[in-house]
C-alpha positions, 0 to 999 in steps of 0.5 A: 262601060262607058259610063265608067270610063267617064267617071273614072277620068272625071275622077282622075281630072279632079284628083290632078286639079286638087293636087296641081292647086297652088299653095304658098309654099309653091309660090314662095319656091316658084317666085322668080328672082326679081321678087324675092332676090335675097334668096335662090330656089335651093334656099327656099327648098332649104327654109321650108324643109328646115321648117316643116322638120322643126328646125330653127336652122337659118339659111344664108342669103345674098345680103351675107345674112340669114333668113327663115321660114316662121310660119307655113299654111296652104294659103300663107308663108312667113318669111324673116327675110333679115333682122330687120325685114319679113316677107308674107306669101299669100294665095288669094282665090280669085274668080279665074285663078288664085292670085299671089300677094307678096307684103315686104315689111321692113321694121326700121324706124316703124314696121312699114309694109309694100303689097304686090298682088301677082298673077299665080305665075308672076308674070303679071303685076296685078296690084293697081286693079285690085288694090288702091292704097289708102291717100293720107286723106283716108287716114283722116278722121273725121273733121280732122285738118289735112293741112295740120296733119301734113305740117306735123307728120312727114309721112305715115309707116303703115304695115299690112297683114292678110288673114287669109280666113277672113280675107281681111287686110288690115294696114295699121298705123305706126306713126306713133312709133317714130314721131315724139310723144308732144307731136304725136299727141297733138295729131292722134285724134286726127289719125286713124289707128288702121284701115281694113279691106275685105277681098271680094274675089276680085279686089281688096274692097275698103270696109 
């Protein structure tokens, strides 16, 4: 009898843990206002309801514009925040606890992203402990001159995308989009098109 009770209790606890498992939708709803300042909690709930109901209805944001959820999976939610910005909220498995990556991308003059990685309760910014943003030198192809690139490229605009299925974070170089054709033709051989990172369970390791 005691064995049956113990087994039943274990099953109940297991179901409870599965039910409480963090999803990207839950992270999107529960994110504090400093993480997603344009949308309050009720607005986010409405956006998920519209998406899950197959509706294209948009929700007003704090800039007097409109926002909409454009994709949902257990691991990632995509949100069109404004006409020129997109946000992805991804749940990343970790050995101790799930982490939450927030990738904000602005589309002018070319897509440019910033990624912040939080603890599952959003109370700790863990970005620097799990990801090292590549320097300009790391974007150079073999044998390239750093001085030449620095003289002709004022800055790089890099967009991020994360694939939960593979754990691959891809950083794409969008320099071609905003440089003149003449200048880009010169610097193109010196710059990598993309850099990839693989999530190891503890950090993003460059591939």
